[in-house]
TORKOL-4160 file (C-alpha; in steps of 0.2 Angstrom, whole numbers, padded with zeros to 4 digits, m for minus):
119
<pt num="1" X="0062" Y="m0105" Z="0216"/>
<pt num="2" X="0072" Y="m0090" Z="0211"/>
<pt num="3" X="0081" Y="m0101" Z="0198"/>
<pt num="4" X="0065" Y="m0108" Z="0191"/>
<pt num="5" X="0057" Y="m0091" Z="0189"/>
<pt num="6" X="0073" Y="m0084" Z="0181"/>
<pt num="7" X="0077" Y="m0099" Z="0170"/>
<pt num="8" X="0060" Y="m0102" Z="0163"/>
<pt num="9" X="0054" Y="m0084" Z="0160"/>
<pt num="10" X="0055" Y="m0077" Z="0143"/>
<pt num="11" X="0073" Y="m0072" Z="0138"/>
<pt num="12" X="0083" Y="m0065" Z="0123"/>
<pt num="13" X="0088" Y="m0080" Z="0112"/>
<pt num="14" X="0107" Y="m0075" Z="0113"/>
<pt num="15" X="0106" Y="m0075" Z="0132"/>
<pt num="16" X="0096" Y="m0092" Z="0133"/>
<pt num="17" X="0109" Y="m0100" Z="0121"/>
<pt num="18" X="0123" Y="m0095" Z="0133"/>
<pt num="19" X="0114" Y="m0100" Z="0149"/>
<pt num="20" X="0105" Y="m0116" Z="0144"/>
<pt num="21" X="0119" Y="m0128" Z="0145"/>
<pt num="22" X="0126" Y="m0122" Z="0162"/>
<pt num="23" X="0108" Y="m0122" Z="0169"/>
<pt num="24" X="0105" Y="m0140" Z="0163"/>
<pt num="25" X="0121" Y="m0145" Z="0171"/>
<pt num="26" X="0118" Y="m0136" Z="0187"/>
<pt num="27" X="0101" Y="m0145" Z="0188"/>
<pt num="28" X="0108" Y="m0162" Z="0185"/>
<pt num="29" X="0123" Y="m0159" Z="0196"/>
<pt num="30" X="0112" Y="m0153" Z="0210"/>
<pt num="31" X="0101" Y="m0169" Z="0208"/>
<pt num="32" X="0116" Y="m0180" Z="0209"/>
<pt num="33" X="0123" Y="m0171" Z="0224"/>
<pt num="34" X="0106" Y="m0172" Z="0234"/>
<pt num="35" X="0104" Y="m0190" Z="0230"/>
<pt num="36" X="0122" Y="m0194" Z="0236"/>
<pt num="37" X="0119" Y="m0183" Z="0251"/>
<pt num="38" X="0103" Y="m0192" Z="0255"/>
<pt num="39" X="0111" Y="m0209" Z="0253"/>
<pt num="40" X="0126" Y="m0204" Z="0265"/>
<pt num="41" X="0114" Y="m0198" Z="0278"/>
<pt num="42" X="0104" Y="m0214" Z="0277"/>
<pt num="43" X="0120" Y="m0224" Z="0279"/>
<pt num="44" X="0126" Y="m0212" Z="0293"/>
<pt num="45" X="0142" Y="m0208" Z="0284"/>
<pt num="46" X="0150" Y="m0192" Z="0279"/>
<pt num="47" X="0142" Y="m0184" Z="0264"/>
<pt num="48" X="0156" Y="m0177" Z="0253"/>
<pt num="49" X="0149" Y="m0180" Z="0235"/>
<pt num="50" X="0151" Y="m0165" Z="0224"/>
<pt num="51" X="0140" Y="m0173" Z="0210"/>
<pt num="52" X="0148" Y="m0161" Z="0198"/>
<pt num="53" X="0142" Y="m0145" Z="0206"/>
<pt num="54" X="0159" Y="m0136" Z="0206"/>
<pt num="55" X="0161" Y="m0140" Z="0187"/>
<pt num="56" X="0143" Y="m0133" Z="0184"/>
<pt num="57" X="0147" Y="m0117" Z="0193"/>
<pt num="58" X="0162" Y="m0115" Z="0183"/>
<pt num="59" X="0152" Y="m0117" Z="0167"/>
<pt num="60" X="0139" Y="m0104" Z="0174"/>
<pt num="61" X="0152" Y="m0092" Z="0179"/>
<pt num="62" X="0160" Y="m0093" Z="0161"/>
<pt num="63" X="0143" Y="m0090" Z="0153"/>
<pt num="64" X="0139" Y="m0075" Z="0164"/>
<pt num="65" X="0156" Y="m0068" Z="0160"/>
<pt num="66" X="0153" Y="m0070" Z="0142"/>
<pt num="67" X="0136" Y="m0062" Z="0143"/>
<pt num="68" X="0145" Y="m0047" Z="0151"/>
<pt num="69" X="0159" Y="m0047" Z="0138"/>
<pt num="70" X="0147" Y="m0047" Z="0124"/>
<pt num="71" X="0136" Y="m0034" Z="0133"/>
<pt num="72" X="0121" Y="m0044" Z="0129"/>
<pt num="73" X="0111" Y="m0038" Z="0144"/>
<pt num="74" X="0113" Y="m0019" Z="0140"/>
<pt num="75" X="0100" Y="m0019" Z="0126"/>
<pt num="76" X="0087" Y="m0029" Z="0137"/>
<pt num="77" X="0073" Y="m0022" Z="0147"/>
<pt num="78" X="0078" Y="m0019" Z="0165"/>
<pt num="79" X="0066" Y="m0033" Z="0171"/>
<pt num="80" X="0074" Y="m0046" Z="0159"/>
<pt num="81" X="0092" Y="m0041" Z="0163"/>
<pt num="82" X="0087" Y="m0042" Z="0181"/>
<pt num="83" X="0081" Y="m0060" Z="0180"/>
<pt num="84" X="0097" Y="m0065" Z="0171"/>
<pt num="85" X="0108" Y="m0057" Z="0185"/>
<pt num="86" X="0096" Y="m0065" Z="0198"/>
<pt num="87" X="0100" Y="m0082" Z="0191"/>
<pt num="88" X="0118" Y="m0079" Z="0194"/>
<pt num="89" X="0114" Y="m0074" Z="0212"/>
<pt num="90" X="0103" Y="m0089" Z="0214"/>
<pt num="91" X="0117" Y="m0100" Z="0208"/>
<pt num="92" X="0129" Y="m0092" Z="0221"/>
<pt num="93" X="0116" Y="m0095" Z="0235"/>
<pt num="94" X="0113" Y="m0113" Z="0229"/>
<pt num="95" X="0132" Y="m0116" Z="0230"/>
<pt num="96" X="0133" Y="m0110" Z="0248"/>
<pt num="97" X="0117" Y="m0119" Z="0253"/>
<pt num="98" X="0124" Y="m0136" Z="0246"/>
<pt num="99" X="0141" Y="m0132" Z="0255"/>
<pt num="100" X="0131" Y="m0130" Z="0271"/>
<pt num="101" X="0121" Y="m0145" Z="0269"/>
<pt num="102" X="0137" Y="m0155" Z="0266"/>
<pt num="103" X="0145" Y="m0148" Z="0282"/>
<pt num="104" X="0129" Y="m0152" Z="0292"/>
<pt num="105" X="0127" Y="m0169" Z="0285"/>
<pt num="106" X="0145" Y="m0173" Z="0289"/>
<pt num="107" X="0142" Y="m0167" Z="0307"/>
<pt num="108" X="0127" Y="m0179" Z="0308"/>
<pt num="109" X="0138" Y="m0194" Z="0302"/>
<pt num="110" X="0151" Y="m0190" Z="0315"/>
<pt num="111" X="0139" Y="m0189" Z="0329"/>
<pt num="112" X="0131" Y="m0206" Z="0324"/>
<pt num="113" X="0115" Y="m0199" Z="0317"/>
<pt num="114" X="0100" Y="m0192" Z="0327"/>
<pt num="115" X="0094" Y="m0209" Z="0334"/>
<pt num="116" X="0111" Y="m0212" Z="0343"/>
<pt num="117" X="0110" Y="m0194" Z="0350"/>
<pt num="118" X="0093" Y="m0195" Z="0356"/>
<pt num="119" X="0086" Y="m0181" Z="0345"/>
């Protein structure tokens, strides 16, 4: 939800130009990751598909670094600059959440799935 609020709120054009490509890649990669993880869970096998999430995070990190280098957020109102940095924070949280999901899905696959454990 944080990503949607920050990404689709009004934003300075220069910032939007830098952030739009990595944002689109993160959305697509997260979709691929979630589909692959769902398929792995349904098949009771380890879920280790990245779906391009790491690459997307590198693109986002590079875009955020460029925003800082160009000092594009300094002239922005505080609320708008805050949304941009919240977007970076949300991407970091998403990466951690997807990593946790991979670990837990792997644990389910190793344990044979909930039916075999009686849960």
